[in-house]
FIGU-827546 format. One line per 2 residues: for each residue x, y, z of C-alpha. Coordinates in steps of 0.1 Angstrom, whole numbers. Layout:
REM FIGU-827546
X Y Z ~ ...
This chain:
REM FIGU-827546
-218 208 -330 ~ -191 212 -304
-179 180 -288 ~ -171 178 -251
-141 157 -241 ~ -141 147 -204
-105 142 -193 ~ -98 125 -160
-90 151 -134 ~ -55 137 -130
-48 146 -167 ~ -60 182 -162
-40 187 -131 ~ -10 170 -146
-2 153 -113 ~ 6 116 -111
6 99 -77 ~ 40 94 -62
57 81 -31 ~ 69 107 -7
93 85 12 ~ 106 49 9
88 21 27 ~ 109 13 58
121 -22 68 ~ 107 -34 101
121 -57 128 ~ 94 -70 151
94 -96 179 ~ 71 -126 175
36 -117 190 ~ 39 -79 185
23 -57 159 ~ 41 -47 127
29 -16 109 ~ 41 -6 74
34 30 64 ~ 32 41 28
32 79 22 ~ 17 90 -12
10 124 -27 ~ -15 133 -55
-34 99 -51 ~ -65 113 -67
-87 85 -80 ~ -59 59 -79
-58 31 -53 ~ -32 18 -29
-26 -19 -26 ~ -5 -41 -3
11 -73 -15 ~ 34 -98 2
59 -99 -26 ~ 75 -134 -21
41 -152 -21 ~ 24 -126 -44
-5 -127 -19 ~ -26 -95 -20
-31 -83 15 ~ -54 -53 9
-67 -29 -18 ~ -74 6 -6
-96 2 25 ~ -105 -34 19
-86 -64 34 ~ -82 -91 8
-62 -118 26 ~ -80 -143 48
-55 -137 75 ~ -75 -122 104
-44 -105 119 ~ -41 -81 89
-59 -47 88 ~ -55 -15 69
-60 22 78 ~ -51 56 63
-47 92 73 ~ -62 117 49
-57 94 19 ~ -20 102 20
-5 78 46 ~ -16 42 42
-9 17 69 ~ -7 -21 67
-11 -36 102 ~ -2 -72 111
-11 -81 146 ~ 5 -109 167
33 -114 140 ~ 44 -149 134
75 -164 116 ~ 54 -169 84
48 -132 82 ~ 85 -126 75
93 -113 40 ~ 90 -85 16
59 -64 15 ~ 50 -40 -14
29 -9 -13 ~ 15 -4 -49
-3 24 -67 ~ -25 12 -96
-10 37 -121 ~ 0 24 -156
27 13 -152 ~ 22 4 -116
44 22 -90 ~ 56 3 -59
78 6 -29 ~ 91 -25 -9
100 -30 27 ~ 112 -61 45
96 -75 77 ~ 121 -93 99
107 -114 128 ~ 129 -119 159
């Protein structure tokens, strides 16, 4: 009998997700909003995550905020541009933030948030 092998769509298409542009560094005054934007192509069934690199604190995975920081939110545009928003930025928000794609191995871009 013929066997059917179901390959993930990403294998058939031959596309792996990739970053379209680097994550930009931000300089934001205390009390204002910081927004990182991560532009990804061919995301398919993969997910985008945000991590504060120096503390390894997961900020968000896909559309779900993980951090308990109520000032953090996420949004996206057509599953291609992913935004991490930090409202009312404080000194403790300063640091390196990473946009990750859960490929194997993981892909990531980093940007630095400077607070002035």
